[in-house]
DOMI-653259 format. One line per field, with one value per residue: residue number from 1; residue in one letter; z, x, y of N, C-alpha, C in turn. Coordinates in steps of 0.1 Angstrom, whole numbers, plus 5000, padded with zeros to 4 digits. Last residue first. Layout:
<pts>
k = c(NUM	...)
r = c(A	...)
n_Z = c(Z	...)
n_X = c(X	...)
n_Y = c(Y	...)
ca_Z = c(Z	...)
ca_X = c(X	...)
ca_Y = c(Y	...)
c_Z = c(Z	...)
c_X = c(X	...)
c_Y = c(Y	...)
</pts>
This chain:
<pts>
k = c(296	295	294	293	292	291	290	289	288	287	286	285	284	283	282	281	280	279	278	277	276	275	274	273	272	271	270	269	268	267	266	265	264	263	262	261	260	259	258	257	256	255	254	253	252	251	250	249	248	247	246	245	244	243	242	241	240	239	238	237	236	235	234	233	232	231	230	229	228	227	226	225	224	223	222	221	220	219	218	217	216	215	214	213	212	211	210	209	208	207	206	205	204	203	202	201	200	199	198	197	196	195	194	193	192	191	190	189	188	187	186	185	184	183	182	181	180	179	178	177	176	175	174	173	172	171	170	169	168	167	166	165	164	163	162	161	160	159	158	157	156	155	154	153	152	151	150	149	148	147	146	145	144	143	142	141	140	139	138	137	136	135	134	133	132	131	130	129	128	127	126	125	124	123	122	121	120	119	118	117	116	115	114	113	112	111	110	109	108	107	106	105	104	103	102	101	100	99	98	97	96	95	94	93	92	91	90	89	88	87	86	85	84	83	82	81	80	79	78	77	76	75	74	73	72	71	70	69	68	67	66	65	64	63	62	61	60	59	58	57	56	55	54	53	52	51	50	49	48	47	46	45	44	43	42	41	40	39	38	37	36	35	34	33	32	31	30	29	28	27	26	25	24	23	22	21	20	19	18	17	16	15	14	13	12	11	10	9	8	7	6	5	4	3	2	1)
r = c(E	A	S	Y	A	A	T	F	F	F	I	S	E	K	G	D	H	K	S	S	E	L	A	H	L	A	Q	A	Y	H	M	H	M	T	F	L	N	E	F	C	D	S	I	G	M	R	M	G	K	H	K	L	L	R	R	L	K	K	L	E	T	A	D	I	E	T	T	A	S	S	I	L	A	V	L	H	Q	G	Y	V	F	W	K	F	A	P	F	T	R	A	F	L	D	R	H	C	A	L	N	N	Y	T	L	D	S	Q	A	F	I	G	V	A	M	F	I	N	D	K	L	G	N	D	I	N	A	V	H	G	A	Y	I	G	K	N	E	I	N	G	K	I	L	K	T	V	I	A	E	Q	Y	A	H	G	Y	V	Q	Y	F	T	D	K	S	F	F	K	S	V	D	E	C	L	E	K	V	R	N	A	T	N	P	E	F	P	K	E	C	A	V	I	V	L	D	A	V	P	L	R	K	K	N	Y	L	Q	G	F	I	R	D	Y	K	L	K	D	S	I	L	Y	T	V	G	D	C	S	A	V	A	D	I	F	C	E	N	K	F	F	E	L	T	E	S	G	L	K	G	Y	E	L	F	E	M	C	I	S	D	D	N	D	A	G	D	S	H	A	I	L	E	Y	E	M	N	F	V	F	I	P	N	G	L	A	K	Y	A	A	N	L	I	D	Q	L	S	G	T	E	K	K	E	M)
n_Z = c(1927	1931	1904	1888	1864	1853	1863	1866	1864	1878	1876	1882	1883	1899	1925	1924	1933	1925	1932	1949	1955	1930	1923	1943	1935	1911	1922	1938	1918	1906	1924	1926	1902	1891	1884	1860	1834	1820	1822	1821	1851	1871	1883	1908	1913	1936	1939	1939	1921	1900	1894	1885	1862	1846	1842	1827	1803	1796	1794	1772	1752	1751	1764	1774	1756	1743	1733	1743	1778	1811	1845	1875	1904	1937	1962	1996	2022	2012	1982	1960	1924	1889	1856	1826	1811	1824	1838	1852	1868	1883	1897	1913	1927	1942	1957	1973	1986	2002	2020	2031	2044	2051	2051	2059	2043	2016	1991	1981	1955	1934	1912	1886	1865	1832	1807	1775	1765	1783	1803	1804	1832	1854	1874	1866	1868	1895	1899	1885	1899	1925	1922	1912	1931	1962	1974	1974	1983	1973	1978	1954	1956	1979	1968	1947	1963	1975	1954	1946	1969	1970	1946	1951	1975	1966	1950	1967	1982	1964	1938	1912	1902	1909	1888	1866	1870	1864	1837	1828	1835	1817	1793	1799	1799	1772	1761	1772	1761	1735	1737	1772	1798	1813	1845	1871	1872	1860	1876	1872	1889	1891	1912	1919	1910	1887	1877	1864	1880	1890	1890	1876	1874	1852	1850	1841	1841	1845	1848	1875	1890	1885	1871	1846	1842	1829	1826	1801	1806	1796	1791	1784	1804	1817	1843	1839	1831	1854	1872	1861	1861	1881	1899	1907	1919	1941	1955	1962	1979	1999	2010	2004	1998	2020	2036	2044	2032	2006	1995	1996	1978	1954	1953	1950	1942	1949	1963	1969	1950	1941	1939	1939	1963	1973	1983	1997	1989	1974	1973	1956	1962	1942	1934	1916	1905	1891	1860	1842	1831	1843	1870	1874	1869	1891	1911	1905	1910	1937	1949	1943	1940	1916	1882	1856	1841	1810	1802	1779)
n_X = c(4362	4383	4397	4418	4411	4394	4406	4408	4439	4456	4480	4507	4539	4561	4557	4551	4524	4502	4468	4446	4438	4430	4410	4391	4382	4370	4350	4335	4325	4309	4289	4278	4266	4242	4230	4240	4247	4270	4305	4338	4358	4375	4406	4424	4453	4474	4494	4510	4506	4521	4507	4483	4492	4501	4478	4462	4476	4471	4443	4440	4451	4434	4401	4391	4369	4345	4336	4330	4332	4338	4343	4337	4357	4367	4390	4385	4377	4344	4345	4340	4342	4339	4335	4352	4356	4376	4402	4410	4389	4387	4411	4405	4383	4396	4414	4395	4383	4404	4405	4379	4380	4415	4435	4450	4468	4489	4486	4452	4433	4405	4386	4363	4342	4332	4308	4296	4282	4291	4275	4255	4239	4242	4233	4207	4198	4196	4173	4153	4152	4144	4119	4128	4142	4142	4167	4200	4224	4250	4271	4271	4247	4251	4272	4258	4241	4261	4273	4252	4250	4275	4277	4256	4264	4285	4270	4252	4267	4274	4255	4254	4238	4212	4208	4210	4187	4168	4172	4166	4140	4129	4133	4114	4091	4090	4086	4061	4044	4034	4007	3998	3980	3950	3952	3956	3970	3993	4024	4058	4087	4122	4148	4184	4209	4231	4260	4273	4287	4268	4238	4204	4172	4147	4111	4077	4044	4012	3975	3953	3942	3953	3948	3957	3986	4016	4042	4065	4098	4129	4158	4149	4141	4143	4135	4109	4097	4101	4085	4060	4046	4029	4045	4061	4043	4035	4059	4059	4036	4046	4068	4062	4078	4078	4063	4037	4020	4031	4032	4005	3994	4006	3992	3965	3954	3941	3965	3989	4005	4004	4039	4063	4085	4115	4121	4110	4125	4134	4160	4169	4145	4122	4099	4069	4045	4012	4006	4012	4035	4040	4036	4055	4078	4078	4081	4106	4123	4117	4128	4154	4160	4179	4189	4181	4157	4140	4109	4105)
n_Y = c(4741	4757	4775	4780	4769	4786	4819	4854	4871	4897	4922	4926	4911	4914	4905	4879	4857	4833	4833	4832	4857	4867	4848	4854	4879	4871	4854	4871	4887	4868	4864	4890	4896	4889	4912	4920	4899	4892	4885	4870	4863	4889	4899	4915	4934	4953	4983	5006	5026	5017	4994	5005	5019	4998	4983	5001	5002	4975	4975	4993	4977	4955	4953	4921	4899	4895	4929	4953	4955	4969	4966	4978	4975	4983	4983	4973	4974	4980	4992	5019	5017	5026	5016	5028	5050	5065	5061	5084	5090	5066	5067	5089	5080	5059	5074	5087	5066	5057	5079	5077	5053	5046	5016	4994	4981	4986	4975	4970	4955	4953	4935	4936	4918	4926	4922	4929	4951	4982	5007	5026	5013	4998	5014	5018	4991	4989	5006	4992	4967	4964	4951	4927	4914	4910	4904	4909	4899	4897	4913	4927	4941	4957	4973	4986	5002	5018	5030	5047	5064	5075	5090	5108	5121	5137	5154	5164	5182	5202	5214	5218	5198	5205	5224	5207	5192	5211	5213	5187	5186	5205	5191	5170	5185	5191	5166	5160	5179	5180	5172	5175	5158	5174	5190	5181	5158	5144	5150	5143	5136	5128	5117	5117	5110	5094	5112	5133	5149	5166	5145	5142	5126	5113	5114	5106	5116	5101	5100	5093	5071	5038	5016	5018	5038	5050	5071	5080	5092	5107	5095	5065	5037	5013	5018	5027	5003	4988	5002	4999	4975	4971	4958	4979	4996	4979	4980	5006	5006	4990	5004	5040	5071	5100	5117	5111	5130	5135	5109	5102	5121	5111	5087	5094	5126	5150	5173	5193	5204	5230	5239	5211	5197	5178	5152	5123	5092	5071	5068	5087	5115	5135	5159	5166	5189	5195	5213	5234	5243	5268	5264	5245	5259	5276	5256	5246	5268	5274	5251	5254	5289	5309	5315	5310	5293	5292	5278	5252)
ca_Z = c(1924	1938	1912	1902	1872	1859	1853	1871	1858	1878	1873	1890	1877	1885	1923	1928	1928	1931	1923	1944	1966	1937	1914	1943	1948	1911	1912	1944	1928	1898	1920	1938	1905	1894	1896	1873	1844	1814	1825	1817	1838	1869	1873	1903	1910	1928	1940	1948	1934	1906	1899	1896	1873	1850	1849	1841	1811	1797	1804	1785	1755	1755	1754	1777	1761	1756	1730	1732	1765	1801	1832	1864	1891	1928	1951	1982	2019	2023	1989	1972	1936	1901	1868	1837	1806	1825	1830	1842	1858	1874	1887	1904	1918	1933	1947	1965	1977	1991	2012	2023	2033	2055	2045	2069	2045	2029	2001	1983	1969	1936	1927	1890	1878	1841	1819	1783	1767	1771	1801	1798	1821	1841	1875	1868	1855	1889	1906	1881	1885	1923	1928	1904	1920	1953	1972	1968	1992	1968	1989	1958	1945	1979	1980	1944	1954	1984	1962	1937	1964	1981	1948	1939	1975	1975	1944	1958	1988	1967	1952	1919	1898	1917	1902	1868	1871	1878	1845	1826	1842	1831	1796	1797	1812	1782	1758	1776	1775	1738	1729	1758	1792	1805	1831	1869	1880	1852	1877	1871	1883	1890	1902	1922	1924	1891	1884	1856	1874	1881	1896	1877	1876	1861	1845	1850	1833	1850	1842	1867	1884	1890	1885	1847	1848	1828	1835	1806	1801	1803	1794	1779	1798	1803	1841	1844	1822	1842	1874	1862	1851	1870	1893	1900	1908	1930	1949	1953	1966	1992	2002	2012	1993	2012	2031	2050	2045	2016	1997	2004	1992	1959	1955	1961	1937	1953	1954	1977	1954	1935	1942	1935	1954	1972	1984	1990	2000	1973	1983	1951	1960	1954	1932	1928	1902	1902	1869	1847	1827	1828	1863	1877	1860	1878	1911	1905	1897	1926	1950	1937	1947	1924	1896	1859	1853	1818	1805	1793)
ca_X = c(4351	4384	4385	4419	4422	4388	4404	4402	4426	4454	4467	4497	4526	4562	4559	4565	4529	4516	4479	4452	4442	4440	4421	4398	4390	4381	4360	4342	4333	4321	4297	4284	4278	4251	4224	4246	4236	4261	4291	4329	4354	4366	4395	4419	4439	4471	4481	4513	4499	4524	4521	4483	4487	4510	4489	4458	4475	4485	4450	4435	4457	4448	4410	4393	4382	4347	4339	4321	4338	4330	4350	4330	4354	4362	4386	4388	4390	4352	4338	4347	4334	4347	4328	4349	4346	4362	4395	4420	4393	4376	4409	4417	4382	4384	4419	4404	4375	4399	4417	4383	4372	4402	4431	4442	4454	4485	4496	4464	4437	4419	4388	4377	4343	4342	4312	4304	4275	4288	4284	4268	4239	4245	4247	4215	4199	4206	4186	4157	4156	4157	4119	4119	4149	4131	4157	4188	4213	4240	4267	4283	4249	4240	4274	4269	4236	4251	4280	4256	4238	4271	4286	4256	4253	4288	4281	4247	4261	4284	4254	4260	4252	4219	4207	4219	4200	4169	4174	4180	4149	4129	4140	4129	4096	4091	4098	4073	4047	4048	4017	3997	3992	3957	3949	3949	3958	3983	4011	4047	4075	4111	4139	4170	4208	4217	4255	4263	4294	4278	4247	4219	4181	4158	4124	4089	4057	4023	3988	3960	3933	3955	3945	3943	3980	4002	4038	4051	4089	4117	4153	4160	4138	4147	4149	4119	4097	4107	4100	4066	4057	4023	4035	4067	4050	4026	4054	4069	4036	4034	4070	4064	4069	4084	4076	4048	4017	4028	4044	4015	3990	4009	4007	3969	3962	3935	3954	3978	4008	3995	4025	4057	4074	4107	4131	4106	4122	4120	4153	4169	4158	4125	4113	4075	4057	4022	4004	3998	4030	4041	4028	4041	4074	4077	4069	4094	4123	4114	4114	4147	4160	4167	4192	4196	4159	4152	4116	4105)
ca_Y = c(4733	4744	4771	4786	4762	4774	4808	4841	4867	4883	4918	4933	4912	4917	4919	4882	4870	4835	4836	4819	4849	4873	4850	4841	4878	4881	4849	4859	4893	4873	4853	4884	4902	4878	4905	4925	4902	4902	4882	4880	4860	4877	4901	4902	4934	4941	4975	4995	5027	5030	4993	4996	5027	5009	4977	4998	5014	4980	4967	4997	4990	4953	4960	4935	4902	4888	4915	4948	4954	4963	4968	4971	4981	4974	4992	4970	4978	4976	4981	5014	5018	5024	5022	5018	5040	5069	5051	5078	5100	5070	5056	5090	5092	5057	5065	5095	5074	5049	5075	5089	5054	5051	5029	5002	4975	4991	4969	4979	4956	4958	4938	4937	4924	4920	4929	4919	4938	4974	4996	5030	5023	4992	5010	5029	4997	4982	5009	5005	4967	4970	4965	4935	4920	4914	4894	4915	4899	4888	4904	4919	4931	4947	4965	4976	4992	5010	5020	5036	5056	5067	5079	5100	5112	5126	5147	5154	5171	5192	5211	5229	5198	5194	5227	5218	5185	5207	5225	5193	5177	5207	5203	5167	5179	5202	5173	5151	5179	5184	5164	5179	5162	5163	5190	5193	5158	5151	5142	5153	5131	5138	5115	5120	5114	5097	5101	5125	5137	5171	5155	5138	5138	5111	5118	5104	5115	5109	5097	5102	5081	5052	5015	5020	5026	5050	5060	5080	5082	5107	5108	5074	5050	5013	5012	5036	5015	4983	5001	5012	4977	4979	4950	4968	5001	4983	4967	5002	5014	4986	4992	5028	5061	5090	5121	5103	5125	5146	5117	5095	5121	5125	5087	5086	5115	5137	5169	5188	5190	5220	5242	5224	5196	5191	5164	5135	5102	5075	5060	5074	5109	5126	5155	5161	5182	5195	5201	5232	5230	5266	5275	5242	5248	5282	5264	5237	5262	5284	5254	5243	5277	5305	5315	5310	5301	5289	5290	5256)
c_Z = c(1911	1934	1918	1911	1886	1868	1861	1860	1864	1873	1872	1887	1887	1879	1908	1926	1933	1925	1931	1936	1961	1948	1921	1934	1948	1924	1912	1934	1935	1907	1913	1934	1917	1898	1900	1885	1857	1825	1819	1820	1834	1854	1870	1894	1904	1925	1932	1950	1944	1920	1906	1902	1886	1862	1854	1849	1825	1806	1806	1796	1769	1759	1759	1768	1764	1761	1744	1729	1755	1787	1821	1851	1883	1915	1941	1973	2005	2021	2000	1978	1948	1914	1881	1848	1816	1820	1831	1833	1848	1864	1877	1893	1908	1923	1937	1954	1968	1981	2000	2014	2024	2042	2049	2064	2055	2032	2015	1993	1970	1951	1929	1905	1882	1854	1826	1795	1776	1775	1789	1796	1817	1830	1861	1868	1855	1875	1898	1887	1881	1909	1926	1909	1912	1941	1962	1966	1987	1976	1984	1969	1949	1968	1981	1956	1950	1975	1971	1945	1955	1977	1959	1941	1963	1975	1953	1950	1978	1974	1955	1934	1906	1914	1911	1882	1873	1880	1860	1835	1840	1839	1810	1799	1810	1795	1768	1772	1779	1752	1732	1750	1777	1800	1824	1854	1878	1860	1870	1869	1883	1884	1903	1910	1928	1906	1888	1863	1866	1874	1886	1884	1880	1862	1856	1843	1843	1840	1848	1860	1873	1882	1892	1862	1849	1833	1836	1815	1808	1798	1802	1780	1794	1796	1826	1841	1826	1832	1862	1863	1851	1859	1881	1893	1900	1918	1938	1947	1957	1978	1994	2003	2001	2007	2023	2046	2052	2030	2007	2006	2001	1974	1960	1964	1949	1947	1958	1968	1963	1940	1936	1942	1950	1962	1983	1993	1993	1984	1984	1961	1957	1951	1945	1925	1916	1899	1879	1855	1832	1823	1848	1869	1862	1868	1897	1904	1895	1913	1939	1937	1939	1930	1903	1874	1857	1830	1814	1795)
c_X = c(4353	4372	4387	4408	4423	4399	4399	4402	4421	4440	4466	4483	4516	4549	4560	4567	4543	4521	4492	4465	4450	4446	4433	4410	4397	4389	4372	4353	4341	4330	4310	4293	4285	4265	4233	4241	4242	4251	4283	4314	4342	4365	4388	4407	4436	4457	4482	4501	4502	4518	4525	4497	4487	4505	4499	4470	4471	4485	4464	4441	4452	4454	4425	4403	4383	4361	4341	4324	4328	4337	4342	4337	4346	4358	4380	4383	4394	4366	4347	4339	4344	4339	4335	4342	4343	4352	4380	4413	4402	4380	4398	4415	4393	4383	4408	4410	4384	4391	4413	4395	4375	4393	4417	4438	4446	4470	4493	4474	4451	4422	4403	4377	4358	4342	4322	4310	4283	4284	4280	4278	4253	4246	4251	4230	4207	4208	4198	4171	4161	4161	4133	4119	4141	4138	4147	4178	4201	4227	4256	4279	4261	4242	4263	4272	4246	4245	4271	4264	4243	4259	4280	4265	4252	4276	4285	4258	4257	4278	4264	4261	4260	4234	4215	4220	4211	4182	4176	4182	4163	4139	4140	4137	4110	4096	4101	4086	4059	4052	4032	4008	3990	3971	3956	3944	3950	3970	4000	4034	4065	4099	4128	4161	4193	4216	4240	4259	4285	4286	4258	4227	4195	4167	4135	4102	4068	4035	3999	3972	3940	3946	3947	3938	3965	3996	4023	4049	4075	4108	4141	4155	4150	4145	4153	4133	4108	4108	4107	4081	4062	4034	4028	4056	4056	4033	4044	4066	4047	4033	4058	4065	4072	4074	4084	4062	4030	4026	4042	4028	4000	4006	4012	3984	3967	3942	3949	3966	3997	3996	4016	4044	4070	4095	4123	4117	4120	4116	4139	4163	4157	4138	4116	4090	4064	4033	4015	3995	4016	4034	4028	4032	4060	4073	4067	4082	4110	4113	4109	4132	4153	4169	4179	4198	4174	4152	4128	4114)
c_Y = c(4725	4735	4758	4780	4767	4767	4796	4831	4854	4879	4903	4929	4918	4919	4923	4897	4873	4848	4838	4821	4836	4864	4857	4841	4865	4880	4858	4854	4882	4881	4857	4872	4895	4883	4893	4918	4907	4907	4893	4875	4870	4874	4888	4906	4920	4940	4963	4986	5015	5031	5006	4995	5018	5016	4988	4992	5011	4993	4971	4988	4995	4967	4960	4941	4917	4890	4908	4934	4949	4964	4962	4975	4972	4982	4982	4982	4976	4982	4976	5003	5014	5026	5017	5024	5029	5060	5055	5068	5094	5081	5060	5079	5093	5068	5061	5086	5082	5056	5067	5087	5066	5051	5033	5016	4983	4987	4974	4971	4963	4959	4941	4941	4924	4926	4920	4927	4929	4960	4988	5019	5028	5002	5005	5026	5010	4987	5002	5009	4981	4971	4972	4950	4929	4921	4898	4905	4908	4888	4895	4909	4922	4936	4954	4967	4981	4999	5012	5026	5045	5058	5069	5088	5103	5116	5135	5148	5160	5180	5200	5225	5208	5194	5218	5223	5196	5199	5221	5205	5182	5199	5207	5179	5175	5197	5185	5159	5171	5184	5167	5172	5166	5168	5179	5195	5171	5151	5150	5145	5142	5132	5126	5117	5116	5100	5104	5112	5128	5160	5159	5149	5134	5124	5116	5109	5115	5107	5105	5096	5090	5061	5029	5019	5028	5037	5060	5068	5084	5096	5108	5088	5057	5027	5013	5031	5025	4995	4997	5011	4991	4981	4957	4960	4989	4988	4969	4988	5010	4993	4987	5016	5048	5080	5111	5108	5119	5141	5128	5102	5114	5126	5100	5087	5107	5125	5155	5185	5184	5206	5231	5227	5210	5188	5177	5146	5115	5084	5064	5064	5094	5119	5147	5156	5178	5185	5201	5220	5227	5254	5273	5252	5244	5271	5271	5245	5253	5277	5264	5245	5266	5292	5311	5309	5299	5298	5287	5268)
</pts>
């Protein structure tokens, strides 16, 4: 793919359209159209839906789930082919990232003008890297990346995701990079009236200090997904975490370990219960959930 150092997203997509010979669509994590290349006005039903409504509807997402497109996207590394005998054309999907490597958008190229060539997937992967560089320069998408992931984590904590199949790709974005055993951590501050911006600053500090963990704001809490290759958290990391918590005047509850993020709501409750049930005298800052804490 020919590199473009400058230019708008539209310029990048139109240049890629000329090079690859098929139309390209970029849409955000809510399936809302951000931009498309030339050639978008064609007879593909999903392209037409994007052009007419500016986003994909629930029936199309249900179709994606039933055709295993969402599972393919959730497990893809870089780009993946999306092929269905119910669609006239094949397509290649790729994910796009901001400066902090948080997913912020998706890209799809539709083979409605000519069949894909053997090297098309590699060229689309290069295109995704170029478009991600564009997003990395945009401060809006840095904020959007956090907001998108925190919206998914909020749904998981509340346990109100009914159609897990449709959310599989979103949850995979949260799970990406985590090891097999996950712990839910809930941190609370001595000051209980912090604004979201205050909490976001703390979130970013913790993320820089512990880049292997995933940090989010949820209400007045700072929550984290801590993962480990074993069923115990690394002792060195815990020691460092205790120091930072004490410095910030925080306490943190940690759940037992789990693997499926769709059960996050139960482990959030465990971590919160550990905090509320523990007697603290200011000497300890981390409290682990145990069966002894449970009223059940």
